[in-house]
C-alpha positions, -999 to +999 in steps of 0.1 A: -151+154-201-124+163-174-129+152-140-126+187-125-157+200-147-182+197-119-188+213-086-187+193-054-212+210-037-239+218-061-273+235-045-300+211-041-337+217-048-344+209-013-320+236+002-301+208+023-264+209+022-244+177+011-230+162+042-192+156+041-173+145+071-204+130+088-215+114+057-219+079+045-194+078+018-167+093+043-177+068+067-169+042+040-137+059+035-127+056+072-137+018+079-119+012+042-088+029+059-092+009+092-093-026+065-061-015+050-046-006+085-053-040+096-044-056+063-006-039+063-004-046+098-007-083+093+018-078+060+045-062+075+049-075+109+071-105+098+096-078+088+099-070+124+096-106+138+117-121+115+148-104+132+138-121+166+128-152+148+162-159+133+193-167+155+221-147+137+257-153+146+276-122+154+295-110+124+314-079+116+295-047+108+281-047+074+287-010+069+328-015+070+330+010+098+355-001+126+340+024+150+305+005+145+298-023+169+271-047+156+240-059+174+236-094+181+199-108+174+183-113+206+152-102+222+149-079+252+154-112+275+183-118+256+167-151+240+183-160+207+164-167+179+147-200+171+155-204+136+188-208+118+175-195+082+201-176+063+195-144+046+185-164+012+158-184+032+148-156+049+141-134+013+123-162+002+098-162+033+094-126+032+088-127-005+065-156-003+032-132+006+037-117-029+033-148-047-002-155-035-010-117-034-002-115-075-027-146-083-059-127-070-056-093-083-073-095-113-098-121-101-104-098-073-114-069-093-135-093-114-155-106-086-157-073-071-172-059-100-199-088-105-208-094-065-196-062-050-168-050-031-180-054+003-180-090+004-149-097-015-128-067+005-140-082+039-135-118+031-103-113+017-090-097+051-108-123+070-086-148+051-054-133+058-064-127+097-073-163+102-038-175+085-020-148+106-031-165+137-019-197+126+015-185+117+035-197+148+022-229+146+033-233+108+066-216+112+077-242+144+062-270+123+081-268+092+096-238+069+079-251+038+047-249+058+053-213+067+060-204+032+026-219+021+009-200+049+024-165+035+012-175+002-024-181+012-024-146+033-012-131+000-039-149-018-066-136+006-051-098+006-048-096-031-082-088-037-084-055-014-072-029-037-093-042-067-123-046-046-121-011-029-115+005-062-149-013-073-167+003-044-153+037-051-167+037-086-201+037-072-197+058-043-170+086-050-181+116-069-157+125-093-144+157-080-140+139-047-119+109-056-085+121-047-097+130-013-119+097-008-094+073-022-064+088-004-081+085+031-089+050+024-057+038+012-036+059+038-047+033+063-024+009+047+008+030+058-008+039+094-007+002+096+029-001+088+035+027+113+015+011+140+027-026+133+066-019+130+071-003+164+043-025+184+055-057+167+092-048+181+076-044+214+057-076+213+087-094+206+107-080+232+080-084+258+057-114+250+079-134+223+074-132+187+042-153+183+025-126+202+028-106+171+007-127+148-021-135+175-024-098+184-027-087+146-048-117+133-074-110+163-077-075+150-084-087+114-112-106+128-126-079+147-126-055+117-142-079+096-173-081+119-179-042+119-173-042+079-198-064+071-225-049+097-217-010+085-208-011+050-231-016+016-218-020-018-237+011-035-257+040-022-286+027-037-283-005-012-276+018+020-303+019+045-293+047+061-278+073+038-296+104+036-316+113+004-295+143-005-262+126-003-275+096-025-289+121-050-255+140-050-234+110-057-258+095-085-263+128-100-225+134-105-219+101-117-245+104-144-232+138-152-197+121-158-215+093-180-199+065-166-231+047-143-243+013-152-234-020-151-204-037-173-219-062-200-182-069-209-148-066-203-126-048-232-093-069-222-076-061-257-085-022-256-069-022-221-038-038-238-036-013-262-043+018-243-016+044-235-033+056-202-033+022-186+001+015-198+014+046-181-007+035-149+008+002-149+043+013-152+042+037-129+027+013-101+054-011-111+080+018-103+066+029-075+060-002-057+095-014-058+110+013-038+081+009-016+082-029-011+118-030-010+121-008+021+087-020+037+103-055+036+138-046+045+139-015+063+139-033+097+169-056+087+188-023+072+180-005+103+195-032+126+224-047+104+237-013+085+227+016+108+230-009+139+200-001+159+186-025+183+154-044+178+129-018+195+147+012+180+143-007+144+107-011+148+101+023+163+125+043+137+112+020+109+079+034+115+088+073+112+088+071+073+056+056+072+037+080+097+051+110+073+038+091+041+004+089+057+007+125+064+015+133+028-009+112+013-039+128+033-025+164+023-017+153-010-054+139-014-070+172-003-045+196-025-051+176-056-090+178-053-087+215-045-063+224-075-089+204-097-122+217-082-108+255-085-099+245-121-058+257-114-049+224-130-068+199-154-072+163-140-042+155-161-019+181-149-025+174-113-019+135-121+010+142-139+027+166-114+018+146-081+031+111-100+064+130-112+071+143-076+060+108-061+085+088-082+115+114-088+119+126-049+121+090-035+149+081-057+171+111-049+168+105-015+173+067-017+204+072-033+217+096-008+210+069+020+230+045+004+262+069+012+253+072+051+268+047+075+261+040+111+280+071+126+253+091+107+221+073+120+200+107+122+210+115+085+199+082+074+166+083+092+163+118+074+168+105+041+148+073+044+120+093+058+119+118+031+123+088+003+093+070+017+073+100+023+074+116-008+063+083-024+028+094-012+023+119-038+018+090-059-014+083-042-031+113-062-013+104-092-016+069-108-032+051-079-063+072-082-061+076-124-080+040-127-113+058-116-104+091-139-099+071-173-126+044-169-148+042-136-168+012-145-138-011-150-118+004-120-118-025-100-104-048-128-079-019-141-064-016-106-064-053-104-040-053-135-018-027-125-015-039-090-007-076-105+021-060-125+031-041-094+033-071-073+061-085-090+086-063-070+070-076-037+091-108-043+117-097-070+130-065-046+135-089-014+154-112-037+178-089-053+181-073-018+190-107-005+214-115-031+233-081-030+233-069+004+263-085+022+278-047+028+267-013+028+284-007-008+260-034-020+230-017-004+239+013-029+234-008-057+198-016-045+194+020-038+205+028-076+185+002-093+153+015-075+162+053-085+164+044-122+133+023-120+114+051-107+131+075-134+115+050-159+080+053-145+081+090-145+091+093-182+064+069-192+037+084-170+044+122-186+042+109-220+013+084-217-006+095-188-045+110-190-071+120-169-101+122-188-126+092-193-114+073-222-139+068-253-139+029-246-148+034-212 
């Protein structure tokens, strides 16, 4: 059955209205959102801190404009960076996180399905937070120890998306999935909005180590709140209202996707066209997202020639906009489904297409802008990142549409493949970006990958529960 076929607010015999914004399921969405806020803050702070950590020698403007004067890499107190890593070494360090991140995707979904998403999600972020706190010591001790710490941070954070998807299979009524999932995962982008400028300020005023101490401590604080307030299922929650529990369970029973998984149909996953549609779109979306997430501060400083603090603040602007697009998109997607303007399949394809095609167009346009057109560059980059938020109501929630019981494992599979751009993207940037014209090649590659993801999802995507699910 199509996920849009049931009403979100079916009257109850008791006459009591199902709570929405004061509900337990929305509290879960908010706390999950803050979890991703913390996780992404710890993930992306190195992108800004790296600019302060490395002692670049002054060189000609990369964009080739004789009218542009390049910035030297100093902090607000004019202190040069401590480390002499070249661009290749920096790319390896920035990408190291994803070598760990890719390993725990599928195990994270499996463990969350067996033991519940609450402990898996919480402990994953705690692991990342603890190793964030020791990052300055590791970086100063040895480059390879620093890389190892980043890999371990990735191992911890790799379980987060699969674990959260596993929780939503028990907590999200089908017609509210877009809303709840987008609220939850939008925290990742809000964390990026916060992390980029705050990291720049911390580097300028307190030195780059303060970035890791601040975000690591925040992650530990969030872990305590999460473990005290969240429960794996509505049945386990001691404070959920009767009417909300009955509403959630009734909607899931009506969909026919309740119950435990006796076995995981791995071969069926491998031969399912809708699963492949999700995987390929996830890969395509993440290629552009990770390329900019990791290298945008460097692009702002070395190509557009902003100083460190400006680069941090301006790099955050696109992620503030994507946060808004994700929230609005989730509300609009479920509005279209609930009122039967479009089927779930049509909604997923429309949003997914917009979230891949539009970013590719604006990214290519960015490649033709130099440092004398800084405002235009920011506009193009902002639209490129922000429009990608439409995908959150496309492939990113689609696992719950086609196979709710296996959503955690399916998210682990798709995010595992989609993590490859996390280290491949920065590597491509490190190899190609010796001047602005080579950044154009990076952006064209991204647009081509987005086009591939669009076509495959339009052909193979589906929004209905699969027969094997």
